[in-house]
LUMDOLUM-564614 format. One record per atom (N, C-alpha, C): residue number from 1; residue in three letters; atom name; x, y, z. Coordinates in pm, whole numbers, plus 50000, padded with zeros to 5 digits. Layout:
BEGIN
+------+-------+--------+-------+-------+-------+
! tinu ! tormi ! marmar !  east ! north !    up !
+------+-------+--------+-------+-------+-------+
!  NUM !   Ala !     CA !     X !     Y !     Z !
...
+------+-------+--------+-------+-------+-------+
END
This chain:
BEGIN
+------+-------+--------+-------+-------+-------+
! tinu ! tormi ! marmar !  east ! north !    up !
+------+-------+--------+-------+-------+-------+
!    1 !   Met !      N ! 48770 ! 50744 ! 47222 !
!    1 !   Met !     CA ! 48816 ! 50754 ! 47360 !
!    1 !   Met !      C ! 48696 ! 50690 ! 47464 !
!    2 !   Val !      N ! 48715 ! 50602 ! 47513 !
!    2 !   Val !     CA ! 48662 ! 50576 ! 47621 !
!    2 !   Val !      C ! 48695 ! 50648 ! 47782 !
!    3 !   Lys !      N ! 48646 ! 50681 ! 47845 !
!    3 !   Lys !     CA ! 48613 ! 50750 ! 47971 !
!    3 !   Lys !      C ! 48494 ! 50670 ! 48076 !
!    4 !   Tyr !      N ! 48589 ! 50629 ! 48200 !
!    4 !   Tyr !     CA ! 48525 ! 50555 ! 48239 !
!    4 !   Tyr !      C ! 48412 ! 50681 ! 48342 !
!    5 !   His !      N ! 48330 ! 50675 ! 48405 !
!    5 !   His !     CA ! 48307 ! 50717 ! 48512 !
!    5 !   His !      C ! 48255 ! 50654 ! 48632 !
!    6 !   Tyr !      N ! 48318 ! 50668 ! 48739 !
!    6 !   Tyr !     CA ! 48220 ! 50597 ! 48815 !
!    6 !   Tyr !      C ! 48174 ! 50635 ! 48941 !
!    7 !   Thr !      N ! 48065 ! 50550 ! 49014 !
!    7 !   Thr !     CA ! 47992 ! 50651 ! 49117 !
!    7 !   Thr !      C ! 48114 ! 50646 ! 49219 !
!    8 !   Ser !      N ! 48035 ! 50739 ! 49283 !
!    8 !   Ser !     CA ! 48164 ! 50700 ! 49490 !
!    8 !   Ser !      C ! 48130 ! 50565 ! 49479 !
!    9 !   Glu !      N ! 47996 ! 50513 ! 49515 !
!    9 !   Glu !     CA ! 48031 ! 50379 ! 49517 !
!    9 !   Glu !      C ! 48083 ! 50297 ! 49501 !
!   10 !   Glu !      N ! 48118 ! 50324 ! 49371 !
!   10 !   Glu !     CA ! 48227 ! 50202 ! 49305 !
!   10 !   Glu !      C ! 48300 ! 50231 ! 49324 !
!   11 !   Tyr !      N ! 48345 ! 50371 ! 49339 !
!   11 !   Tyr !     CA ! 48508 ! 50384 ! 49369 !
!   11 !   Tyr !      C ! 48533 ! 50364 ! 49476 !
!   12 !   Ile !      N ! 48462 ! 50378 ! 49644 !
!   12 !   Ile !     CA ! 48535 ! 50344 ! 49742 !
!   12 !   Ile !      C ! 48521 ! 50173 ! 49736 !
!   13 !   Met !      N ! 48437 ! 50103 ! 49654 !
!   13 !   Met !     CA ! 48443 ! 49977 ! 49654 !
!   13 !   Met !      C ! 48599 ! 49915 ! 49574 !
!   14 !   Asn !      N ! 48617 ! 49959 ! 49505 !
!   14 !   Asn !     CA ! 48737 ! 49987 ! 49389 !
!   14 !   Asn !      C ! 48824 ! 49970 ! 49557 !
!   15 !   Gln !      N ! 48809 ! 50124 ! 49620 !
!   15 !   Gln !     CA ! 48965 ! 50125 ! 49729 !
!   15 !   Gln !      C ! 48951 ! 50015 ! 49811 !
!   16 !   Lys !      N ! 48847 ! 49966 ! 49839 !
!   16 !   Lys !     CA ! 48816 ! 49864 ! 49951 !
!   16 !   Lys !      C ! 48921 ! 49755 ! 49926 !
!   17 !   Ser !      N ! 48862 ! 49718 ! 49793 !
!   17 !   Ser !     CA ! 48972 ! 49597 ! 49728 !
!   17 !   Ser !      C ! 49088 ! 49571 ! 49705 !
!   18 !   Lys !      N ! 49141 ! 49730 ! 49672 !
!   18 !   Lys !     CA ! 49298 ! 49693 ! 49650 !
!   18 !   Lys !      C ! 49348 ! 49748 ! 49821 !
!   19 !   Thr !      N ! 49269 ! 49776 ! 49928 !
!   19 !   Thr !     CA ! 49328 ! 49765 ! 50021 !
!   19 !   Thr !      C ! 49323 ! 49597 ! 50044 !
!   20 !   Ile !      N ! 49249 ! 49561 ! 50037 !
!   20 !   Ile !     CA ! 49247 ! 49394 ! 50075 !
!   20 !   Ile !      C ! 49352 ! 49299 ! 49984 !
!   21 !   Met !      N ! 49343 ! 49356 ! 49929 !
!   21 !   Met !     CA ! 49509 ! 49301 ! 49839 !
!   21 !   Met !      C ! 49603 ! 49343 ! 49895 !
!   22 !   Ile !      N ! 49677 ! 49440 ! 49932 !
!   22 !   Ile !     CA ! 49769 ! 49476 ! 50001 !
!   22 !   Ile !      C ! 49754 ! 49434 ! 50129 !
!   23 !   Arg !      N ! 49661 ! 49452 ! 50172 !
!   23 !   Arg !     CA ! 49669 ! 49349 ! 50350 !
!   23 !   Arg !      C ! 49690 ! 49208 ! 50314 !
!   24 !   Asp !      N ! 49646 ! 49115 ! 50234 !
!   24 !   Asp !     CA ! 49684 ! 48994 ! 50239 !
!   24 !   Asp !      C ! 49814 ! 48928 ! 50096 !
!   25 !   Tyr !      N ! 49849 ! 49078 ! 50098 !
!   25 !   Tyr !     CA ! 49946 ! 49067 ! 50034 !
!   25 !   Tyr !      C ! 50114 ! 49056 ! 50128 !
!   26 !   Leu !      N ! 50084 ! 49170 ! 50256 !
!   26 !   Leu !     CA ! 50184 ! 49239 ! 50379 !
!   26 !   Leu !      C ! 50149 ! 49089 ! 50450 !
!   27 !   Glu !      N ! 50060 ! 49004 ! 50449 !
!   27 !   Glu !     CA ! 50046 ! 48938 ! 50583 !
!   27 !   Glu !      C ! 50134 ! 48793 ! 50487 !
!   28 !   Gln !      N ! 50100 ! 48813 ! 50368 !
!   28 !   Gln !     CA ! 50231 ! 48682 ! 50342 !
!   28 !   Gln !      C ! 50323 ! 48675 ! 50368 !
!   29 !   Gly !      N ! 50409 ! 48801 ! 50455 !
!   29 !   Gly !     CA ! 50517 ! 48852 ! 50528 !
!   29 !   Gly !      C ! 50574 ! 48896 ! 50398 !
!   30 !   Phe !      N ! 50587 ! 48963 ! 50290 !
!   30 !   Phe !     CA ! 50609 ! 49076 ! 50218 !
!   30 !   Phe !      C ! 50645 ! 49216 ! 50260 !
!   31 !   Ser !      N ! 50722 ! 49249 ! 50185 !
!   31 !   Ser !     CA ! 50731 ! 49420 ! 50204 !
!   31 !   Ser !      C ! 50698 ! 49493 ! 50093 !
!   32 !   Leu !      N ! 50644 ! 49631 ! 50128 !
!   32 !   Leu !     CA ! 50578 ! 49673 ! 49923 !
!   32 !   Leu !      C ! 50658 ! 49820 ! 49958 !
!   33 !   Ser !      N ! 50699 ! 49906 ! 49814 !
!   33 !   Ser !     CA ! 50710 ! 49999 ! 49892 !
!   33 !   Ser !      C ! 50605 ! 50049 ! 49762 !
!   34 !   Pro !      N ! 50625 ! 50175 ! 49764 !
!   34 !   Pro !     CA ! 50490 ! 50301 ! 49664 !
!   34 !   Pro !      C ! 50461 ! 50239 ! 49535 !
!   35 !   Lys !      N ! 50659 ! 50254 ! 49499 !
!   35 !   Lys !     CA ! 50650 ! 50156 ! 49353 !
!   35 !   Lys !      C ! 50572 ! 50030 ! 49285 !
!   36 !   Glu !      N ! 50625 ! 49985 ! 49385 !
!   36 !   Glu !     CA ! 50567 ! 49820 ! 49381 !
!   36 !   Glu !      C ! 50439 ! 49818 ! 49393 !
!   37 !   Ala !      N ! 50342 ! 49864 ! 49503 !
!   37 !   Ala !     CA ! 50210 ! 49893 ! 49570 !
!   37 !   Ala !      C ! 50136 ! 49960 ! 49371 !
!   38 !   Tyr !      N ! 50226 ! 50028 ! 49341 !
!   38 !   Tyr !     CA ! 50165 ! 50087 ! 49190 !
!   38 !   Tyr !      C ! 50164 ! 50013 ! 49046 !
!   39 !   Lys !      N ! 50287 ! 49885 ! 49072 !
!   39 !   Lys !     CA ! 50279 ! 49788 ! 48971 !
!   39 !   Lys !      C ! 50207 ! 49692 ! 49001 !
!   40 !   Lys !      N ! 50194 ! 49635 ! 49094 !
!   40 !   Lys !     CA ! 50105 ! 49492 ! 49153 !
!   40 !   Lys !      C ! 49966 ! 49510 ! 49129 !
!   41 !   Phe !      N ! 49947 ! 49624 ! 49250 !
!   41 !   Phe !     CA ! 49798 ! 49679 ! 49266 !
!   41 !   Phe !      C ! 49741 ! 49795 ! 49170 !
!   42 !   Gly !      N ! 49758 ! 49820 ! 49125 !
!   42 !   Gly !     CA ! 49733 ! 49989 ! 49049 !
!   42 !   Gly !      C ! 49684 ! 50100 ! 49130 !
!   43 !   Ser !      N ! 49767 ! 50069 ! 49254 !
!   43 !   Ser !     CA ! 49751 ! 50205 ! 49374 !
!   43 !   Ser !      C ! 49840 ! 50316 ! 49416 !
!   44 !   Met !      N ! 49786 ! 50390 ! 49415 !
!   44 !   Met !     CA ! 49874 ! 50573 ! 49450 !
!   44 !   Met !      C ! 49893 ! 50574 ! 49574 !
!   45 !   Arg !      N ! 49841 ! 50489 ! 49640 !
!   45 !   Arg !     CA ! 49797 ! 50563 ! 49785 !
!   45 !   Arg !      C ! 49802 ! 50487 ! 49889 !
!   46 !   Leu !      N ! 49973 ! 50420 ! 49894 !
!   46 !   Leu !     CA ! 50015 ! 50319 ! 49923 !
!   46 !   Leu !      C ! 49980 ! 50345 ! 50127 !
!   47 !   Ala !      N ! 50053 ! 50490 ! 50152 !
!   47 !   Ala !     CA ! 50074 ! 50556 ! 50275 !
!   47 !   Ala !      C ! 49948 ! 50568 ! 50320 !
!   48 !   Ser !      N ! 49811 ! 50596 ! 50240 !
!   48 !   Ser !     CA ! 49680 ! 50620 ! 50249 !
!   48 !   Ser !      C ! 49602 ! 50491 ! 50346 !
!   49 !   Ile !      N ! 49673 ! 50391 ! 50285 !
!   49 !   Ile !     CA ! 49616 ! 50196 ! 50289 !
!   49 !   Ile !      C ! 49683 ! 50175 ! 50408 !
!   50 !   Val !      N ! 49800 ! 50202 ! 50385 !
!   50 !   Val !     CA ! 49860 ! 50181 ! 50529 !
!   50 !   Val !      C ! 49826 ! 50240 ! 50663 !
!   51 !   Ser !      N ! 49771 ! 50407 ! 50698 !
!   51 !   Ser !     CA ! 49734 ! 50452 ! 50773 !
!   51 !   Ser !      C ! 49626 ! 50379 ! 50801 !
!   52 !   Asp !      N ! 49556 ! 50336 ! 50717 !
!   52 !   Asp !     CA ! 49368 ! 50315 ! 50744 !
!   52 !   Asp !      C ! 49431 ! 50170 ! 50780 !
!   53 !   Leu !      N ! 49516 ! 50081 ! 50784 !
!   53 !   Leu !     CA ! 49535 ! 49946 ! 50850 !
!   53 !   Leu !      C ! 49616 ! 49975 ! 50972 !
!   54 !   Lys !      N ! 49622 ! 50048 ! 50978 !
!   54 !   Lys !     CA ! 49733 ! 50101 ! 51108 !
!   54 !   Lys !      C ! 49574 ! 50157 ! 51183 !
!   55 !   Lys !      N ! 49487 ! 50206 ! 51168 !
!   55 !   Lys !     CA ! 49360 ! 50226 ! 51267 !
!   55 !   Lys !      C ! 49266 ! 50097 ! 51273 !
!   56 !   Asp !      N ! 49297 ! 49978 ! 51186 !
!   56 !   Asp !     CA ! 49234 ! 49939 ! 51222 !
!   56 !   Asp !      C ! 49293 ! 49781 ! 51276 !
!   57 !   Gly !      N ! 49397 ! 49840 ! 51338 !
!   57 !   Gly !     CA ! 49503 ! 49735 ! 51442 !
!   57 !   Gly !      C ! 49624 ! 49682 ! 51348 !
!   58 !   Tyr !      N ! 49619 ! 49722 ! 51278 !
!   58 !   Tyr !     CA ! 49793 ! 49649 ! 51250 !
!   58 !   Tyr !      C ! 49912 ! 49762 ! 51237 !
!   59 !   Lys !      N ! 50014 ! 49629 ! 51326 !
!   59 !   Lys !     CA ! 50136 ! 49737 ! 51278 !
!   59 !   Lys !      C ! 50239 ! 49667 ! 51204 !
!   60 !   Phe !      N ! 50292 ! 49801 ! 51102 !
!   60 !   Phe !     CA ! 50348 ! 49827 ! 51049 !
!   60 !   Phe !      C ! 50510 ! 49827 ! 51073 !
!   61 !   Ser !      N ! 50633 ! 49827 ! 51033 !
!   61 !   Ser !     CA ! 50725 ! 49838 ! 51004 !
!   61 !   Ser !      C ! 50826 ! 49888 ! 50919 !
!   62 !   Thr !      N ! 50857 ! 50043 ! 50938 !
!   62 !   Thr !     CA ! 50861 ! 50124 ! 50850 !
!   62 !   Thr !      C ! 51024 ! 50149 ! 50807 !
!   63 !   Thr !      N ! 51048 ! 50116 ! 50725 !
!   63 !   Thr !     CA ! 51218 ! 50128 ! 50634 !
!   63 !   Thr !      C ! 51223 ! 50272 ! 50549 !
!   64 !   Phe !      N ! 51305 ! 50362 ! 50556 !
!   64 !   Phe !     CA ! 51330 ! 50461 ! 50454 !
!   64 !   Phe !      C ! 51439 ! 50435 ! 50362 !
!   65 !   Thr !      N ! 51442 ! 50454 ! 50250 !
!   65 !   Thr !     CA ! 51540 ! 50364 ! 50165 !
!   65 !   Thr !      C ! 51609 ! 50517 ! 50096 !
!   66 !   Arg !      N ! 51690 ! 50519 ! 50012 !
!   66 !   Arg !     CA ! 51733 ! 50638 ! 49891 !
!   66 !   Arg !      C ! 51702 ! 50526 ! 49775 !
!   67 !   Ser !      N ! 51699 ! 50603 ! 49691 !
!   67 !   Ser !     CA ! 51674 ! 50592 ! 49579 !
!   67 !   Ser !      C ! 51824 ! 50541 ! 49429 !
!   68 !   Thr !      N ! 51822 ! 50423 ! 49399 !
!   68 !   Thr !     CA ! 51948 ! 50436 ! 49359 !
!   68 !   Thr !      C ! 51977 ! 50506 ! 49280 !
!   69 !   Glu !      N ! 51873 ! 50618 ! 49145 !
!   69 !   Glu !     CA ! 51896 ! 50642 ! 49077 !
!   69 !   Glu !      C ! 51920 ! 50847 ! 49124 !
!   70 !   Asn !      N ! 51877 ! 50874 ! 49213 !
!   70 !   Asn !     CA ! 51883 ! 50944 ! 49245 !
!   70 !   Asn !      C ! 51870 ! 50957 ! 49435 !
!   71 !   Pro !      N ! 51999 ! 50972 ! 49477 !
!   71 !   Pro !     CA ! 52053 ! 50974 ! 49603 !
!   71 !   Pro !      C ! 51955 ! 51099 ! 49727 !
!   72 !   Arg !      N ! 51899 ! 51171 ! 49576 !
!   72 !   Arg !     CA ! 51824 ! 51267 ! 49723 !
!   72 !   Arg !      C ! 51716 ! 51252 ! 49731 !
!   73 !   Ile !      N ! 51665 ! 51118 ! 49662 !
!   73 !   Ile !     CA ! 51514 ! 51094 ! 49693 !
!   73 !   Ile !      C ! 51500 ! 50970 ! 49782 !
!   74 !   Lys !      N ! 51414 ! 51012 ! 49922 !
!   74 !   Lys !     CA ! 51399 ! 50888 ! 50003 !
!   74 !   Lys !      C ! 51243 ! 50805 ! 49959 !
!   75 !   Tyr !      N ! 51265 ! 50720 ! 49963 !
!   75 !   Tyr !     CA ! 51071 ! 50613 ! 50008 !
!   75 !   Tyr !      C ! 51076 ! 50511 ! 50093 !
!   76 !   Ala !      N ! 50954 ! 50507 ! 50128 !
!   76 !   Ala !     CA ! 50909 ! 50425 ! 50235 !
!   76 !   Ala !      C ! 50877 ! 50298 ! 50156 !
!   77 !   Arg !      N ! 50919 ! 50227 ! 50229 !
!   77 !   Arg !     CA ! 50881 ! 50124 ! 50251 !
!   77 !   Arg !      C ! 50842 ! 49958 ! 50382 !
!   78 !   Tyr !      N ! 50685 ! 49943 ! 50365 !
!   78 !   Tyr !     CA ! 50610 ! 49905 ! 50477 !
!   78 !   Tyr !      C ! 50641 ! 49736 ! 50463 !
!   79 !   Lys !      N ! 50619 ! 49702 ! 50583 !
!   79 !   Lys !     CA ! 50602 ! 49534 ! 50648 !
!   79 !   Lys !      C ! 50502 ! 49537 ! 50808 !
!   80 !   Leu !      N ! 50440 ! 49413 ! 50729 !
!   80 !   Leu !     CA ! 50388 ! 49420 ! 50862 !
!   80 !   Leu !      C ! 50387 ! 49346 ! 50992 !
!   81 !   Glu !      N ! 50357 ! 49399 ! 51077 !
!   81 !   Glu !     CA ! 50456 ! 49279 ! 51224 !
!   81 !   Glu !      C ! 50392 ! 49201 ! 51232 !
!   82 !   Val !      N ! 50450 ! 49071 ! 51237 !
!   82 !   Val !     CA ! 50348 ! 48925 ! 51276 !
!   82 !   Val !      C ! 50348 ! 48929 ! 51442 !
!   83 !   Pro !      N ! 50294 ! 48888 ! 51472 !
!   83 !   Pro !     CA ! 50277 ! 48907 ! 51667 !
!   83 !   Pro !      C ! 50375 ! 48770 ! 51728 !
!   84 !   Glu !      N ! 50446 ! 48806 ! 51819 !
!   84 !   Glu !     CA ! 50511 ! 48675 ! 51854 !
!   84 !   Glu !      C ! 50407 ! 48605 ! 51885 !
!   85 !   Lys !      N ! 50433 ! 48493 ! 51896 !
!   85 !   Lys !     CA ! 50359 ! 48381 ! 51978 !
!   85 !   Lys !      C ! 50394 ! 48313 ! 52108 !
+------+-------+--------+-------+-------+-------+
END
């Protein structure tokens, strides 16, 4: 079994590239849920990435949706707000 050991610098670079990929995806007008972020980008930290992007000045609309499998479960869906011209 091969184990991967990342240096902290490699981990940070990987996180930054995921942030950039997610930002670019949202800038195309798509919305994203945590489950979709995991499937498309391998990111389990969508809320953290959105928080980082908010600190950089991006604005988001967040909607909470109930799961169809279990109505007690709610999850967030993020969409980047495009500034009006």
